[in-house]
All heavy atoms as TSV, in Angstrom:
chain	resi	resn	atom	element	x	y	z
A	1	MET	N	N	-3.818	17.207	0.064
A	1	MET	CA	C	-3.254	15.802	0.281
A	1	MET	C	C	-2.436	15.817	1.568
A	1	MET	O	O	-1.598	16.732	1.717
A	1	MET	CB	C	-2.503	15.357	-0.924
A	1	MET	CG	C	-1.903	14.130	-0.755
A	1	MET	SD	S	-1.341	13.154	-2.250
A	1	MET	CE	C	-0.750	14.317	-3.363
A	2	ALA	N	N	-2.658	14.916	2.242
A	2	ALA	CA	C	-1.797	14.738	3.558
A	2	ALA	C	C	-0.444	14.392	3.249
A	2	ALA	O	O	-0.027	13.722	2.292
A	2	ALA	CB	C	-2.433	13.681	4.416
A	3	ASP	N	N	0.534	14.937	4.141
A	3	ASP	CA	C	1.898	14.524	3.933
A	3	ASP	C	C	2.309	13.188	4.490
A	3	ASP	O	O	3.273	12.514	3.967
A	3	ASP	CB	C	2.827	15.659	4.572
A	3	ASP	CG	C	2.666	16.979	3.906
A	3	ASP	OD1	O	2.350	16.959	2.673
A	3	ASP	OD2	O	2.884	18.027	4.566
A	4	ASP	N	N	1.604	12.781	5.442
A	4	ASP	CA	C	2.076	11.458	6.177
A	4	ASP	C	C	1.444	10.322	5.333
A	4	ASP	O	O	0.160	10.423	5.160
A	4	ASP	CB	C	1.583	11.480	7.644
A	4	ASP	CG	C	1.921	10.135	8.303
A	4	ASP	OD1	O	3.059	9.745	8.201
A	4	ASP	OD2	O	1.007	9.659	8.925
A	5	ILE	N	N	2.232	9.323	5.060
A	5	ILE	CA	C	1.722	8.259	4.207
A	5	ILE	C	C	0.661	7.394	4.970
A	5	ILE	O	O	-0.230	7.033	4.279
A	5	ILE	CB	C	2.963	7.343	3.686
A	5	ILE	CG1	C	2.477	6.537	2.562
A	5	ILE	CG2	C	3.519	6.585	4.851
A	5	ILE	CD1	C	2.173	7.320	1.314
A	6	GLY	N	N	0.793	7.376	6.226
A	6	GLY	CA	C	-0.192	6.614	6.985
A	6	GLY	C	C	-1.442	7.223	7.024
A	6	GLY	O	O	-2.618	6.651	6.858
A	7	THR	N	N	-1.518	8.596	7.096
A	7	THR	CA	C	-2.739	9.332	7.102
A	7	THR	C	C	-3.417	9.249	5.612
A	7	THR	O	O	-4.594	9.138	5.555
A	7	THR	CB	C	-2.435	10.890	7.353
A	7	THR	OG1	O	-1.802	10.959	8.533
A	7	THR	CG2	C	-3.680	11.598	7.316
A	8	ARG	N	N	-2.616	9.206	4.628
A	8	ARG	CA	C	-3.124	9.110	3.268
A	8	ARG	C	C	-3.811	7.726	3.093
A	8	ARG	O	O	-4.811	7.632	2.481
A	8	ARG	CB	C	-1.940	9.166	2.185
A	8	ARG	CG	C	-1.512	10.478	2.017
A	8	ARG	CD	C	-0.458	10.464	0.854
A	8	ARG	NE	N	0.517	11.535	0.855
A	8	ARG	CZ	C	1.453	11.683	-0.101
A	8	ARG	NH1	N	1.610	10.887	-1.004
A	8	ARG	NH2	N	2.281	12.689	0.014
A	9	LEU	N	N	-3.131	6.548	3.629
A	9	LEU	CA	C	-3.700	5.278	3.515
A	9	LEU	C	C	-5.037	5.153	4.188
A	9	LEU	O	O	-5.978	4.676	3.729
A	9	LEU	CB	C	-2.711	4.322	4.015
A	9	LEU	CG	C	-3.162	2.841	3.999
A	9	LEU	CD1	C	-3.457	2.408	2.606
A	9	LEU	CD2	C	-2.062	1.871	4.587
A	10	VAL	N	N	-5.026	5.771	5.431
A	10	VAL	CA	C	-6.334	5.670	6.215
A	10	VAL	C	C	-7.460	6.507	5.533
A	10	VAL	O	O	-8.483	5.967	5.439
A	10	VAL	CB	C	-6.012	6.217	7.646
A	10	VAL	CG1	C	-7.461	6.389	8.346
A	10	VAL	CG2	C	-5.250	5.258	8.433
A	11	ALA	N	N	-7.158	7.631	5.018
A	11	ALA	CA	C	-8.108	8.466	4.374
A	11	ALA	C	C	-8.609	7.703	2.970
A	11	ALA	O	O	-9.765	7.685	2.760
A	11	ALA	CB	C	-7.534	9.805	3.922
A	12	ALA	N	N	-7.724	7.103	2.310
A	12	ALA	CA	C	-8.028	6.333	1.070
A	12	ALA	C	C	-9.012	5.132	1.428
A	12	ALA	O	O	-10.015	4.848	0.661
A	12	ALA	CB	C	-6.835	5.884	0.438
A	13	LEU	N	N	-8.731	4.480	2.576
A	13	LEU	CA	C	-9.542	3.265	2.878
A	13	LEU	C	C	-10.887	3.679	3.501
A	13	LEU	O	O	-11.801	2.960	3.327
A	13	LEU	CB	C	-8.685	2.436	3.835
A	13	LEU	CG	C	-7.444	1.722	3.187
A	13	LEU	CD1	C	-6.674	1.017	4.268
A	13	LEU	CD2	C	-7.876	0.906	1.994
A	14	LYS	N	N	-10.896	4.758	4.178
A	14	LYS	CA	C	-12.170	5.307	4.828
A	14	LYS	C	C	-13.147	5.800	3.875
A	14	LYS	O	O	-14.352	5.731	4.052
A	14	LYS	CB	C	-11.848	6.335	5.878
A	14	LYS	CG	C	-11.370	5.812	7.194
A	14	LYS	CD	C	-11.360	6.887	8.181
A	14	LYS	CE	C	-11.063	6.351	9.605
A	14	LYS	NZ	N	-11.113	7.400	10.629
A	15	ASP	N	N	-12.621	6.500	2.862
A	15	ASP	CA	C	-13.491	7.141	1.821
A	15	ASP	C	C	-13.142	6.572	0.428
A	15	ASP	O	O	-12.326	7.194	-0.246
A	15	ASP	CB	C	-13.375	8.721	1.857
A	15	ASP	CG	C	-14.260	9.386	0.947
A	15	ASP	OD1	O	-15.205	8.792	0.472
A	15	ASP	OD2	O	-14.001	10.504	0.683
A	16	PRO	N	N	-13.760	5.480	0.041
A	16	PRO	CA	C	-13.559	4.897	-1.348
A	16	PRO	C	C	-14.073	5.736	-2.513
A	16	PRO	O	O	-13.642	5.584	-3.649
A	16	PRO	CB	C	-14.237	3.564	-1.313
A	16	PRO	CG	C	-15.277	3.721	-0.175
A	16	PRO	CD	C	-14.828	4.742	0.733
A	17	ASN	N	N	-14.796	6.864	-2.182
A	17	ASN	CA	C	-15.223	7.740	-3.319
A	17	ASN	C	C	-14.250	8.858	-3.539
A	17	ASN	O	O	-14.321	9.539	-4.544
A	17	ASN	CB	C	-16.574	8.313	-2.922
A	17	ASN	CG	C	-17.682	7.381	-2.823
A	17	ASN	OD1	O	-17.733	6.398	-3.579
A	17	ASN	ND2	N	-18.531	7.560	-1.883
A	18	ASN	N	N	-13.228	8.936	-2.713
A	18	ASN	CA	C	-12.101	9.895	-2.959
A	18	ASN	C	C	-11.126	9.346	-3.800
A	18	ASN	O	O	-10.451	8.400	-3.442
A	18	ASN	CB	C	-11.582	10.317	-1.628
A	18	ASN	CG	C	-10.461	11.318	-1.733
A	18	ASN	OD1	O	-10.096	11.755	-2.882
A	18	ASN	ND2	N	-9.917	11.809	-0.648
A	19	PHE	N	N	-10.946	9.734	-5.059
A	19	PHE	CA	C	-10.211	9.053	-6.036
A	19	PHE	C	C	-8.701	9.435	-5.997
A	19	PHE	O	O	-7.874	9.065	-6.763
A	19	PHE	CB	C	-10.706	9.302	-7.492
A	19	PHE	CG	C	-12.129	8.719	-7.685
A	19	PHE	CD1	C	-13.240	9.645	-7.747
A	19	PHE	CD2	C	-12.307	7.383	-7.763
A	19	PHE	CE1	C	-14.488	9.077	-7.920
A	19	PHE	CE2	C	-13.599	6.935	-7.880
A	19	PHE	CZ	C	-14.713	7.789	-7.992
A	20	GLU	N	N	-8.308	10.201	-4.952
A	20	GLU	CA	C	-6.998	10.826	-4.881
A	20	GLU	C	C	-5.888	9.656	-4.763
A	20	GLU	O	O	-4.961	9.676	-5.418
A	20	GLU	CB	C	-6.948	11.728	-3.772
A	20	GLU	CG	C	-5.615	12.559	-3.754
A	20	GLU	CD	C	-5.784	13.687	-2.660
A	20	GLU	OE1	O	-6.543	14.631	-2.890
A	20	GLU	OE2	O	-4.924	13.522	-1.709
A	21	SER	N	N	-6.159	8.642	-3.947
A	21	SER	CA	C	-5.215	7.607	-3.625
A	21	SER	C	C	-5.768	6.191	-4.034
A	21	SER	O	O	-5.145	5.252	-3.775
A	21	SER	CB	C	-4.797	7.617	-2.228
A	21	SER	OG	O	-4.268	8.813	-1.810
A	22	GLN	N	N	-6.936	6.156	-4.628
A	22	GLN	CA	C	-7.533	4.879	-4.930
A	22	GLN	C	C	-6.703	4.051	-5.882
A	22	GLN	O	O	-6.611	2.823	-5.776
A	22	GLN	CB	C	-8.971	5.018	-5.465
A	22	GLN	CG	C	-9.923	5.475	-4.427
A	22	GLN	CD	C	-9.877	4.569	-3.252
A	22	GLN	OE1	O	-9.997	3.398	-3.318
A	22	GLN	NE2	N	-9.889	5.187	-2.023
A	23	GLU	N	N	-5.958	4.615	-6.804
A	23	GLU	CA	C	-5.147	3.893	-7.791
A	23	GLU	C	C	-4.000	3.303	-7.074
A	23	GLU	O	O	-3.770	2.027	-7.289
A	23	GLU	CB	C	-4.655	4.801	-8.973
A	23	GLU	CG	C	-3.879	4.071	-9.991
A	23	GLU	CD	C	-3.570	4.870	-11.130
A	23	GLU	OE1	O	-3.934	6.081	-11.315
A	23	GLU	OE2	O	-2.772	4.372	-11.986
A	24	SER	N	N	-3.439	3.996	-6.171
A	24	SER	CA	C	-2.266	3.379	-5.324
A	24	SER	C	C	-2.811	2.219	-4.500
A	24	SER	O	O	-2.041	1.226	-4.398
A	24	SER	CB	C	-1.661	4.511	-4.485
A	24	SER	OG	O	-1.180	5.552	-5.176
A	25	VAL	N	N	-3.950	2.376	-3.892
A	25	VAL	CA	C	-4.532	1.324	-3.030
A	25	VAL	C	C	-4.789	0.082	-3.985
A	25	VAL	O	O	-4.426	-1.035	-3.534
A	25	VAL	CB	C	-5.833	1.737	-2.359
A	25	VAL	CG1	C	-6.470	0.585	-1.639
A	25	VAL	CG2	C	-5.507	2.768	-1.331
A	26	ALA	N	N	-5.301	0.171	-5.007
A	26	ALA	CA	C	-5.637	-0.935	-5.982
A	26	ALA	C	C	-4.385	-1.622	-6.432
A	26	ALA	O	O	-4.339	-2.827	-6.448
A	26	ALA	CB	C	-6.411	-0.456	-7.149
A	27	LYS	N	N	-3.424	-0.845	-6.765
A	27	LYS	CA	C	-2.136	-1.524	-7.308
A	27	LYS	C	C	-1.501	-2.172	-6.144
A	27	LYS	O	O	-1.049	-3.353	-6.315
A	27	LYS	CB	C	-1.203	-0.444	-7.837
A	27	LYS	CG	C	-1.624	0.121	-9.215
A	27	LYS	CD	C	-0.595	1.232	-9.634
A	27	LYS	CE	C	-0.954	1.907	-10.995
A	27	LYS	NZ	N	-0.017	2.893	-11.342
A	28	ALA	N	N	-1.412	-1.565	-5.013
A	28	ALA	CA	C	-0.757	-2.236	-3.885
A	28	ALA	C	C	-1.567	-3.497	-3.400
A	28	ALA	O	O	-0.865	-4.488	-3.163
A	28	ALA	CB	C	-0.593	-1.318	-2.659
A	29	MET	N	N	-2.829	-3.437	-3.493
A	29	MET	CA	C	-3.581	-4.570	-3.073
A	29	MET	C	C	-3.489	-5.767	-4.044
A	29	MET	O	O	-3.337	-6.884	-3.662
A	29	MET	CB	C	-5.115	-4.180	-3.036
A	29	MET	CG	C	-6.089	-5.298	-2.476
A	29	MET	SD	S	-5.728	-5.733	-0.777
A	29	MET	CE	C	-6.338	-4.309	0.029
A	30	GLU	N	N	-3.425	-5.357	-5.339
A	30	GLU	CA	C	-3.258	-6.508	-6.381
A	30	GLU	C	C	-1.960	-7.216	-6.145
A	30	GLU	O	O	-1.814	-8.436	-6.243
A	30	GLU	CB	C	-3.350	-5.893	-7.699
A	30	GLU	CG	C	-3.299	-6.849	-8.847
A	30	GLU	CD	C	-3.434	-6.282	-10.264
A	30	GLU	OE1	O	-4.093	-5.154	-10.338
A	30	GLU	OE2	O	-2.916	-6.680	-11.196
A	31	LEU	N	N	-0.872	-6.472	-6.053
A	31	LEU	CA	C	0.517	-7.067	-5.961
A	31	LEU	C	C	0.635	-7.798	-4.543
A	31	LEU	O	O	1.274	-8.803	-4.483
A	31	LEU	CB	C	1.601	-5.972	-5.992
A	31	LEU	CG	C	1.775	-5.371	-7.443
A	31	LEU	CD1	C	2.664	-4.257	-7.350
A	31	LEU	CD2	C	2.243	-6.519	-8.352
A	32	THR	N	N	0.007	-7.265	-3.594
A	32	THR	CA	C	0.036	-7.928	-2.165
A	32	THR	C	C	-0.719	-9.249	-2.230
A	32	THR	O	O	-0.257	-10.163	-1.689
A	32	THR	CB	C	-0.485	-7.010	-1.108
A	32	THR	OG1	O	0.232	-5.795	-1.112
A	32	THR	CG2	C	-0.380	-7.629	0.290
A	33	LYS	N	N	-1.873	-9.267	-2.875
A	33	LYS	CA	C	-2.626	-10.455	-2.972
A	33	LYS	C	C	-1.894	-11.517	-3.775
A	33	LYS	O	O	-1.978	-12.686	-3.357
A	33	LYS	CB	C	-3.950	-10.212	-3.619
A	33	LYS	CG	C	-5.006	-9.474	-2.769
A	33	LYS	CD	C	-6.437	-9.466	-3.246
A	33	LYS	CE	C	-6.534	-9.328	-4.720
A	33	LYS	NZ	N	-7.913	-8.989	-5.054
A	34	ALA	N	N	-1.185	-11.136	-4.842
A	34	ALA	CA	C	-0.412	-12.091	-5.542
A	34	ALA	C	C	0.717	-12.674	-4.785
A	34	ALA	O	O	1.029	-13.867	-4.823
A	34	ALA	CB	C	0.189	-11.329	-6.840
A	35	TYR	N	N	1.390	-11.886	-3.956
A	35	TYR	CA	C	2.483	-12.331	-3.076
A	35	TYR	C	C	1.893	-13.228	-2.021
A	35	TYR	O	O	2.487	-14.222	-1.752
A	35	TYR	CB	C	3.175	-11.055	-2.385
A	35	TYR	CG	C	4.106	-11.419	-1.389
A	35	TYR	CD1	C	5.356	-12.128	-1.759
A	35	TYR	CD2	C	3.879	-11.206	-0.082
A	35	TYR	CE1	C	6.297	-12.514	-0.823
A	35	TYR	CE2	C	4.836	-11.711	0.870
A	35	TYR	CZ	C	5.990	-12.262	0.527
A	35	TYR	OH	O	6.912	-12.581	1.573
A	36	ALA	N	N	0.855	-12.946	-1.392
A	36	ALA	CA	C	0.380	-13.685	-0.306
A	36	ALA	C	C	-0.172	-15.059	-0.827
A	36	ALA	O	O	-0.104	-16.077	-0.045
A	36	ALA	CB	C	-0.873	-12.919	0.395
A	37	SER	N	N	-0.780	-15.095	-1.932
A	37	SER	CA	C	-1.278	-16.311	-2.507
A	37	SER	C	C	-0.162	-17.232	-3.122
A	37	SER	O	O	-0.397	-18.374	-3.409
A	37	SER	CB	C	-2.300	-16.049	-3.509
A	37	SER	OG	O	-1.851	-15.503	-4.687
A	38	SER	N	N	1.049	-16.616	-3.254
A	38	SER	CA	C	2.153	-17.408	-3.910
A	38	SER	C	C	2.742	-18.438	-2.957
A	38	SER	O	O	3.444	-19.363	-3.286
A	38	SER	CB	C	3.193	-16.432	-4.408
A	38	SER	OG	O	3.955	-15.921	-3.246
A	39	GLY	N	N	2.501	-18.283	-1.660
A	39	GLY	CA	C	3.017	-19.137	-0.650
A	39	GLY	C	C	4.435	-18.825	-0.178
A	39	GLY	O	O	4.977	-19.376	0.702
A	40	SER	N	N	4.898	-17.579	-0.717
A	40	SER	CA	C	6.187	-17.082	-0.305
A	40	SER	C	C	6.226	-16.336	1.107
A	40	SER	O	O	7.116	-16.289	1.660
A	40	SER	CB	C	6.725	-16.115	-1.334
A	40	SER	OG	O	6.917	-16.805	-2.536
A	41	ALA	N	N	5.019	-15.974	1.464
A	41	ALA	CA	C	4.851	-15.293	2.796
A	41	ALA	C	C	4.919	-16.228	3.894
A	41	ALA	O	O	4.247	-17.246	3.918
A	41	ALA	CB	C	3.541	-14.511	2.802
A	42	THR	N	N	5.869	-16.005	4.762
A	42	THR	CA	C	6.092	-16.953	5.859
A	42	THR	C	C	5.463	-16.480	7.215
A	42	THR	O	O	5.268	-17.172	8.146
A	42	THR	CB	C	7.532	-17.206	6.183
A	42	THR	OG1	O	8.143	-15.884	6.443
A	42	THR	CG2	C	8.199	-17.812	4.931
A	43	HIS	N	N	5.017	-15.131	7.224
A	43	HIS	CA	C	4.380	-14.614	8.374
A	43	HIS	C	C	3.477	-13.411	7.931
A	43	HIS	O	O	3.732	-12.821	7.055
A	43	HIS	CB	C	5.568	-13.997	9.335
A	43	HIS	CG	C	5.009	-13.718	10.651
A	43	HIS	ND1	N	4.597	-12.599	11.090
A	43	HIS	CD2	C	4.935	-14.581	11.708
A	43	HIS	CE1	C	4.208	-12.636	12.331
A	43	HIS	NE2	N	4.403	-13.902	12.763
A	44	PHE	N	N	2.413	-13.357	8.734
A	44	PHE	CA	C	1.370	-12.338	8.223
A	44	PHE	C	C	1.891	-10.920	8.243
A	44	PHE	O	O	1.424	-10.160	7.485
A	44	PHE	CB	C	0.138	-12.445	9.153
A	44	PHE	CG	C	0.339	-11.964	10.472
A	44	PHE	CD1	C	0.062	-10.638	10.847
A	44	PHE	CD2	C	0.750	-12.779	11.520
A	44	PHE	CE1	C	0.210	-10.235	12.107
A	44	PHE	CE2	C	0.921	-12.387	12.862
A	44	PHE	CZ	C	0.568	-11.022	13.100
A	45	SER	N	N	2.861	-10.605	9.177
A	45	SER	CA	C	3.342	-9.219	9.202
A	45	SER	C	C	4.117	-8.795	7.912
A	45	SER	O	O	4.179	-7.700	7.547
A	45	SER	CB	C	4.273	-9.019	10.383
A	45	SER	OG	O	5.432	-9.860	10.260
A	46	THR	N	N	4.657	-9.822	7.251
A	46	THR	CA	C	5.326	-9.465	5.901
A	46	THR	C	C	4.315	-8.976	4.933
A	46	THR	O	O	4.681	-8.181	4.081
A	46	THR	CB	C	6.122	-10.721	5.342
A	46	THR	OG1	O	5.236	-11.842	5.097
A	46	THR	CG2	C	7.246	-11.150	6.264
A	47	VAL	N	N	3.119	-9.535	4.960
A	47	VAL	CA	C	2.093	-9.112	3.957
A	47	VAL	C	C	1.633	-7.744	4.160
A	47	VAL	O	O	1.532	-6.897	3.322
A	47	VAL	CB	C	0.902	-10.240	4.013
A	47	VAL	CG1	C	-0.258	-9.682	3.113
A	47	VAL	CG2	C	1.396	-11.607	3.591
A	48	THR	N	N	1.367	-7.439	5.513
A	48	THR	CA	C	0.943	-6.108	5.864
A	48	THR	C	C	2.028	-4.944	5.539
A	48	THR	O	O	1.783	-3.968	5.016
A	48	THR	CB	C	0.531	-5.982	7.326
A	48	THR	OG1	O	1.588	-6.361	8.223
A	48	THR	CG2	C	-0.763	-6.772	7.468
A	49	LYS	N	N	3.271	-5.368	5.817
A	49	LYS	CA	C	4.450	-4.468	5.498
A	49	LYS	C	C	4.593	-4.269	4.030
A	49	LYS	O	O	4.887	-3.099	3.604
A	49	LYS	CB	C	5.661	-5.043	6.186
A	49	LYS	CG	C	7.004	-4.268	5.877
A	49	LYS	CD	C	7.130	-3.036	6.780
A	49	LYS	CE	C	8.500	-2.523	6.620
A	49	LYS	NZ	N	8.462	-1.198	5.998
A	50	LEU	N	N	4.471	-5.244	3.297
A	50	LEU	CA	C	4.525	-5.173	1.865
A	50	LEU	C	C	3.466	-4.359	1.338
A	50	LEU	O	O	3.780	-3.389	0.451
A	50	LEU	CB	C	4.406	-6.608	1.136
A	50	LEU	CG	C	4.435	-6.571	-0.380
A	50	LEU	CD1	C	5.753	-6.104	-0.867
A	50	LEU	CD2	C	4.035	-7.963	-0.868
A	51	PHE	N	N	2.141	-4.405	1.755
A	51	PHE	CA	C	1.111	-3.604	1.263
A	51	PHE	C	C	1.406	-2.064	1.636
A	51	PHE	O	O	1.290	-1.236	0.699
A	51	PHE	CB	C	-0.262	-3.909	2.011
A	51	PHE	CG	C	-1.334	-3.006	1.506
A	51	PHE	CD1	C	-1.885	-3.096	0.320
A	51	PHE	CD2	C	-1.788	-2.023	2.423
A	51	PHE	CE1	C	-2.883	-2.225	-0.034
A	51	PHE	CE2	C	-2.777	-1.224	2.095
A	51	PHE	CZ	C	-3.333	-1.299	0.772
A	52	TYR	N	N	1.843	-1.799	2.883
A	52	TYR	CA	C	2.199	-0.461	3.226
A	52	TYR	C	C	3.324	0.075	2.395
A	52	TYR	O	O	3.219	1.232	1.858
A	52	TYR	CB	C	2.616	-0.444	4.744
A	52	TYR	CG	C	2.720	0.988	5.279
A	52	TYR	CD1	C	1.751	1.725	5.686
A	52	TYR	CD2	C	4.073	1.495	5.226
A	52	TYR	CE1	C	1.966	2.992	6.128
A	52	TYR	CE2	C	4.324	2.839	5.755
A	52	TYR	CZ	C	3.276	3.623	6.151
A	52	TYR	OH	O	3.460	4.830	6.670
A	53	ASP	N	N	4.355	-0.649	2.130
A	53	ASP	CA	C	5.521	-0.209	1.303
A	53	ASP	C	C	5.118	0.037	-0.066
A	53	ASP	O	O	5.566	1.048	-0.773
A	53	ASP	CB	C	6.694	-1.182	1.445
A	53	ASP	CG	C	7.448	-1.100	2.778
A	53	ASP	OD1	O	7.186	-0.199	3.500
A	53	ASP	OD2	O	8.222	-2.093	3.093
A	54	LEU	N	N	4.228	-0.798	-0.611
A	54	LEU	CA	C	3.896	-0.725	-2.048
A	54	LEU	C	C	2.913	0.577	-2.129
A	54	LEU	O	O	3.088	1.331	-3.107
A	54	LEU	CB	C	3.056	-1.901	-2.509
A	54	LEU	CG	C	3.952	-3.115	-2.802
A	54	LEU	CD1	C	2.969	-4.368	-3.090
A	54	LEU	CD2	C	4.835	-2.928	-4.005
A	55	PHE	N	N	2.010	0.776	-1.210
A	55	PHE	CA	C	1.228	1.963	-1.133
A	55	PHE	C	C	2.014	3.273	-1.218
A	55	PHE	O	O	1.896	4.123	-1.979
A	55	PHE	CB	C	0.234	1.847	0.026
A	55	PHE	CG	C	-0.576	3.177	0.029
A	55	PHE	CD1	C	-1.762	3.300	-0.908
A	55	PHE	CD2	C	-0.379	4.188	0.867
A	55	PHE	CE1	C	-2.503	4.486	-0.830
A	55	PHE	CE2	C	-1.110	5.314	0.996
A	55	PHE	CZ	C	-2.219	5.466	0.180
A	56	GLU	N	N	3.002	3.194	-0.306
A	56	GLU	CA	C	3.932	4.343	-0.277
A	56	GLU	C	C	4.649	4.607	-1.527
A	56	GLU	O	O	4.866	5.767	-2.010
A	56	GLU	CB	C	4.945	4.147	0.945
A	56	GLU	CG	C	5.861	5.263	1.082
A	56	GLU	CD	C	6.916	5.091	2.302
A	56	GLU	OE1	O	6.867	4.090	2.897
A	56	GLU	OE2	O	7.537	6.040	2.580
A	57	MET	N	N	5.110	3.565	-2.118
A	57	MET	CA	C	5.946	3.694	-3.419
A	57	MET	C	C	5.002	4.253	-4.441
A	57	MET	O	O	5.463	5.158	-5.238
A	57	MET	CB	C	6.415	2.165	-3.880
A	57	MET	CG	C	7.239	2.375	-5.103
A	57	MET	SD	S	7.808	0.686	-5.661
A	57	MET	CE	C	6.367	-0.072	-6.093
A	58	PHE	N	N	3.775	3.788	-4.600
A	58	PHE	CA	C	2.816	4.176	-5.622
A	58	PHE	C	C	2.391	5.738	-5.388
A	58	PHE	O	O	2.186	6.418	-6.319
A	58	PHE	CB	C	1.642	3.298	-5.746
A	58	PHE	CG	C	1.955	1.986	-6.391
A	58	PHE	CD1	C	1.648	0.823	-5.813
A	58	PHE	CD2	C	2.717	1.924	-7.560
A	58	PHE	CE1	C	1.900	-0.452	-6.310
A	58	PHE	CE2	C	2.994	0.799	-8.101
A	58	PHE	CZ	C	2.701	-0.515	-7.491
A	59	GLU	N	N	2.374	6.097	-4.093
A	59	GLU	CA	C	1.884	7.471	-3.730
A	59	GLU	C	C	3.029	8.449	-3.944
A	59	GLU	O	O	2.717	9.455	-4.462
A	59	GLU	CB	C	1.516	7.430	-2.305
A	59	GLU	CG	C	-0.027	7.132	-1.943
A	59	GLU	CD	C	-1.006	7.968	-2.638
A	59	GLU	OE1	O	-1.113	9.115	-2.214
A	59	GLU	OE2	O	-1.644	7.605	-3.552
A	60	THR	N	N	4.198	8.075	-3.552
A	60	THR	CA	C	5.243	8.977	-3.563
A	60	THR	C	C	6.188	8.871	-4.798
A	60	THR	O	O	6.901	9.879	-5.107
A	60	THR	CB	C	6.181	8.910	-2.320
A	60	THR	OG1	O	6.801	7.705	-2.283
A	60	THR	CG2	C	5.333	9.107	-0.969
A	61	GLY	N	N	6.250	7.758	-5.324
A	61	GLY	CA	C	7.160	7.531	-6.382
A	61	GLY	C	C	8.516	7.245	-6.166
A	61	GLY	O	O	9.423	7.185	-6.876
A	62	LYS	N	N	8.712	7.044	-4.773
A	62	LYS	CA	C	10.097	6.849	-4.254
A	62	LYS	C	C	10.093	5.447	-3.671
A	62	LYS	O	O	9.048	4.927	-3.150
A	62	LYS	CB	C	10.355	7.855	-3.224
A	62	LYS	CG	C	10.361	9.218	-3.781
A	62	LYS	CD	C	10.689	10.241	-2.565
A	62	LYS	CE	C	10.598	11.594	-3.154
A	62	LYS	NZ	N	10.797	12.620	-2.140
A	63	ASP	N	N	11.362	4.861	-3.643
A	63	ASP	CA	C	11.605	3.573	-3.134
A	63	ASP	C	C	11.495	3.676	-1.579
A	63	ASP	O	O	12.362	4.292	-1.009
A	63	ASP	CB	C	12.918	2.998	-3.541
A	63	ASP	CG	C	13.118	1.495	-3.152
A	63	ASP	OD1	O	12.351	1.064	-2.393
A	63	ASP	OD2	O	14.231	0.996	-3.642
A	64	PRO	N	N	10.557	2.947	-0.878
A	64	PRO	CA	C	10.495	3.122	0.606
A	64	PRO	C	C	11.587	2.409	1.320
A	64	PRO	O	O	11.919	2.626	2.439
A	64	PRO	CB	C	9.170	2.362	0.911
A	64	PRO	CG	C	8.866	1.526	-0.220
A	64	PRO	CD	C	9.511	2.178	-1.450
A	65	ARG	N	N	12.472	1.628	0.672
A	65	ARG	CA	C	13.577	0.986	1.256
A	65	ARG	C	C	14.742	1.928	1.524
A	65	ARG	O	O	15.724	1.592	2.265
A	65	ARG	CB	C	14.107	-0.116	0.488
A	65	ARG	CG	C	13.068	-1.241	0.291
A	65	ARG	CD	C	13.532	-2.326	-0.547
A	65	ARG	NE	N	13.655	-1.745	-2.030
A	65	ARG	CZ	C	14.008	-2.392	-3.132
A	65	ARG	NH1	N	14.334	-3.627	-3.104
A	65	ARG	NH2	N	13.997	-1.725	-4.274
A	66	THR	N	N	14.726	3.120	0.987
A	66	THR	CA	C	15.767	4.083	1.030
A	66	THR	C	C	15.653	5.054	2.242
A	66	THR	O	O	16.311	5.933	2.252
A	66	THR	CB	C	15.905	4.953	-0.219
A	66	THR	OG1	O	14.739	5.695	-0.402
A	66	THR	CG2	C	16.247	4.056	-1.492
A	67	LYS	N	N	14.842	4.605	3.213
A	67	LYS	CA	C	14.632	5.452	4.392
A	67	LYS	C	C	15.847	5.489	5.276
A	67	LYS	O	O	16.526	4.548	5.430
A	67	LYS	CB	C	13.405	5.115	5.106
A	67	LYS	CG	C	12.152	5.318	4.450
A	67	LYS	CD	C	11.102	4.801	5.414
A	67	LYS	CE	C	9.754	4.807	4.675
A	67	LYS	NZ	N	8.647	4.279	5.418
């Protein structure tokens, strides 16, 4: 497993048959879609940042805001 969260995300999206990070991708995608469809998102960059942060949280188990 890669140490860099960005590398993990790219690997998970490139190879959907690799089940190592697929659960994190699915959870992050589900929550991000709910946020985006709620009308609370005021700019597209907030949606992408949210997805990345959620993926990181589900992968590492740590709060990404504590960086």
